[in-house]
C-alpha positions in Angstrom: -28.5 -34.1 31.0 -26.7 -31.2 29.1 -27.8 -30.6 25.5 -24.3 -31.4 24.1 -24.1 -34.7 26.0 -27.5 -35.7 24.7 -26.3 -35.0 21.1 -23.0 -36.8 21.7 -24.8 -39.8 23.1 -27.2 -40.0 20.2 -24.5 -39.4 17.6 -26.1 -36.2 16.3 -24.4 -34.2 13.6 -21.9 -31.4 13.7 -24.6 -29.0 12.5 -26.7 -29.7 15.6 -23.7 -29.2 17.9 -22.9 -26.0 16.0 -26.5 -24.7 16.5 -25.9 -24.9 20.3 -22.6 -23.0 19.9 -24.3 -20.2 18.0 -27.4 -20.1 20.2 -27.1 -16.9 22.3 -29.9 -18.2 24.5 -27.9 -21.2 25.6 -25.8 -20.8 28.8 -22.1 -20.0 28.0 -21.1 -23.3 29.6 -23.2 -25.2 27.0 -21.8 -23.1 24.2 -18.2 -23.8 25.4 -19.0 -27.5 25.6 -20.2 -27.4 22.0 -17.1 -25.5 21.0 -14.8 -28.1 22.6 -16.8 -30.9 21.2 -16.3 -29.5 17.7 -12.6 -29.0 18.4 -12.3 -32.6 19.4 -14.2 -33.9 16.4 -12.0 -31.8 14.0 -12.2 -31.6 10.2 -13.5 -29.0 7.8 -17.1 -29.1 8.9 -16.2 -28.6 12.5 -13.8 -25.7 11.5 -16.5 -24.1 9.4 -19.0 -24.4 12.3 -16.5 -22.7 14.6 -15.7 -20.0 12.0 -19.4 -19.2 11.6 -19.6 -18.0 15.2 -17.1 -15.1 15.0 -20.1 -12.7 14.5 -21.2 -13.4 18.1 -21.1 -10.4 20.5 -19.2 -12.3 23.2 -15.4 -11.4 23.0 -14.8 -14.2 25.5 -16.4 -16.8 23.2 -14.7 -15.5 20.1 -11.3 -15.6 21.9 -11.9 -19.3 22.6 -13.0 -19.9 19.0 -9.7 -18.6 17.8 -7.9 -20.6 20.5 -9.6 -23.8 19.5 -8.8 -23.3 15.8 -5.2 -23.1 16.8 -5.4 -26.3 19.0 -6.9 -28.2 16.0 -3.6 -27.8 14.1 -5.4 -27.9 10.7 -4.1 -25.9 7.8 -7.7 -25.4 6.7 -8.1 -22.9 9.6 -5.3 -20.6 8.4 -7.5 -18.5 6.0 -10.2 -18.2 8.7 -7.6 -17.0 11.3 -6.3 -14.5 8.7 -9.8 -13.1 8.3 -10.2 -12.7 12.0 -6.7 -11.2 12.4 -7.5 -8.6 9.7 -11.0 -7.8 10.9 -10.8 -4.4 12.6 -14.3 -4.9 14.0 -13.1 -7.8 16.2 -11.9 -7.0 19.7 -8.1 -6.7 20.1 -8.0 -9.8 22.4 -9.8 -11.9 19.7 -7.4 -10.7 17.1 -4.5 -11.4 19.4 -5.6 -15.0 19.9 -6.2 -15.4 16.2 -2.6 -14.2 15.7 -1.3 -16.8 18.3 -3.3 -19.6 16.6 -2.2 -18.5 13.1 1.5 -18.8 14.2 0.8 -22.1 15.9 -0.9 -23.6 12.8 1.1 -22.0 9.9 4.4 -21.9 11.8 5.2 -18.5 10.3 5.1 -15.0 11.7 5.2 -13.1 8.5 1.4 -12.4 8.2 1.2 -11.6 11.9 4.1 -9.1 11.9 2.6 -7.4 8.8 -0.7 -7.1 10.7 0.9 -5.9 13.9 2.8 -3.1 12.0 -0.4 -1.9 10.4 -2.4 -1.9 13.7 -3.1 1.3 15.4 -3.4 -0.4 18.8 -0.4 0.3 20.9 -0.8 -3.0 22.8 -0.8 -4.8 19.6 2.3 -3.0 18.2 4.2 -4.0 21.3 3.7 -7.6 20.4 5.8 -7.4 17.2 9.0 -8.4 19.1 7.2 -11.3 20.7 5.9 -12.7 17.5 9.2 -12.5 15.8 10.8 -14.6 18.5 8.2 -17.4 18.6 7.1 -20.3 16.5 4.1 -21.1 18.7 2.2 -19.1 21.2 
């Protein structure tokens, strides 16, 4: 039985599920299962657990972290998404997904357009028109 399923079945805490998410020795499938479990549980503790994983080396995982924060539709995630959006050490695809999630949760494009204008990435700058025209991504 998968680690997350055992935890879910035994009513283990968010911190134990978060430890699977952060464990780079776990298969990516288990880490994604942990992420989606946290997303489904929701709340500040789950959001903080997800946010604490943005230092992971996997761009794919971090992209999904940002995506799940958007799916949670919780205003508490806005400041976290802003940090990811502004972190020039994050991969462009991660920052892009943070931008989509930011727009989805905050329902405003102002911060995103400001970030896009200041970005040196050509791909990112081409997204300005898109973000001005959308209310969700």
